[in-house]
N, C-alpha and C positions, 0 to 999 in steps of 0.2 A: 650890776648883776653878773659880772664876770667871774668872781672867785667865790667858792663856797665858804661859808663862815662856820667852820668846823675844825676841831683839833686834828682829826685824822687827815682830812684833805689838806689842811694847812701844813702838815708835817713833811710833805713831799716837796723838796727844794732842789735835790741833786740832779734832776733832769732838765732844769730850767735852761733856757737859751734866750738870746735876744731876738729870736724869730717869732713872727706872728703868722697865723693862718686866717683866712677869711671864711666865715660861715654865711651861707645864703640859701634861701629856698622859699617855698610858698605852700600854703594849705590848698587842698583840693577837697571839695565836698561831693561825695556821691551818696551812697547809703551810709557811708562812714566818713570820718575825718582822716585825711592822710597828708602829712607834711613830708615833702621830699625836698632834699637840698643837697648841697655839696660843701665839703670843707676842702679848701684849696691852699696849697703851700708852694713855696719856691723850691723846696727840696722834698724828696720822698718821705712819707710819714706812715705811721701806724696809729692805732687808737684803742682806747678802752671806753666802753659805755657802762655807766653806773645808773641803777634805778634804786632809790631808797624809799622804803615804806616803814615808818616808825624807826626802830633800831636795826632793821634788817636791810642790808645792801646787797643787791644782786649785781654781778658784773660779767662782762663778756669782752673778749679781745676781737679786734678786726683781723682780717686776713693779713698775710705777710707780704703781699704783692709789692713790687717796687713801683710805687705810684705817688704822684704829687696831688692826687684828688681822691677823696673818699666820699662815698655816698653817705648821707645822714637821713634818718627816717624816724618820724613819730607817727605811729598808727593807732587810731582810736576806733576799734571795731565794735559794733553793737553786739553785746553779749546775749541779750534776750529781748523780750518785747518792750522793755523800758529803754528808750534811747539814751538815758543817762548812764545806764549800766554798760560799761565798756571794757574791752580787753585792750590794755596798753602795751604796745610793742615799741621799743626804742633801740635804735642801732646806729652806730657809726662804723661804716664798713659793712660786712655781710652778717655779722653776729650781733645779738643783742638780747637783753633780759626782757621779760614780760610780767605783767601783773594785771589785776582787775580792780576797778574803782568805779564810784558813782560821780559823774560830773555834776557840778552845780547847775550848769546850763548846757544842755546838749547842742545848742546852736552857737556856742561860743567856745572854741578850742583855746588852749593856752597860747599866749603870744610868744613868738620866737623871733627875737630881734636879729637882724643881719648885722654882723659886726666882725671886728678882728679879735682873735683870742691868742693868748700867749702859748707857745709850744712848751711842753714840759710842766705845765701847771694845771691842776684840775680846774674846770670851769663849770658854771651853772648853765644848763642848756635852756631852761625856761623857768618861770616862777612855779612853785608847787601848785598842784591842782588836784581836785577830787576828794572823795571820802571813801577809804582812807587816803590821806594826802600822799601824792606821788611826787618825789623830787628826782630830777634827772641831771646827771653830771657827765662830763666827758673829760678825757685826757688824751692829748695829741703828743706823740713822741716821734722824734726823728728816727727814720728807718736805720740810719747809721748807728744808733744806740742799741739796736737789737740784733739778734742773730736768728736765722731761720732754723726751725726744727722740722720734724716730719709731719706730714698730714696738714700742712698749712699753718702750723702753730709757730709763734715766735716767742723768744725769751729775751729779757734784758741782758746785755753783754756783761760778762763777769766783772769788768773794770768798774761798771756802775753799781753792781750788786753790793759791793763793799761800802758804798756811800748811802745806800737806801735805809730808811727807818725799817725796823723789823716788821712792822705792820704791813708794809708795802712789798716785802720780799716775796711772799707767796703769790700775790696777784701778778707781779711782773716776772717771776721766774718759773712758775709751774702752772700747767693746765691751760685750758682755753676759756673756761668760764667757771663761776662759783658764786659763793655768797659768804658774808660774814656779818657779825653783829657790831654795831657802832655805838659809842657813847658821845653825847654832846659836850 
């Protein structure tokens, strides 16, 4: 379950390293489901959170802090009187995309395995869930591969831009968040 099986996500190879980070956390059930965890590395990291629904992918970058630990969160907030109807919030770091879906079982949130993931390669956060189906992905990048910009934004360093597939250039070089259409 570590690598997305998709041409777009598979196209990113230029940021790969031999380093791995550890993802761990747990669900808490109050009135809503809330998974809180951490992604921990031996070197400073930044991240991008991806949320896919159909052919639309929403993305958001983490903050640019010099840290070896980023918070990760999957929040399933009840949207109305039907406990299956939830607002999905997914973030690695402080920013993240949101969507709405119907859970198959409001008493069973998606399973998120604690594991090691490769730095520089997109990874699957959990199995798809809900209707419409929500797919969550992440990308961890070494902080040394990015440069800080104003207002907490980071961009991939110029030396790596030349190696990026054009589809990834906008995500890694401009803005804090956005969306795009994807084909399988």
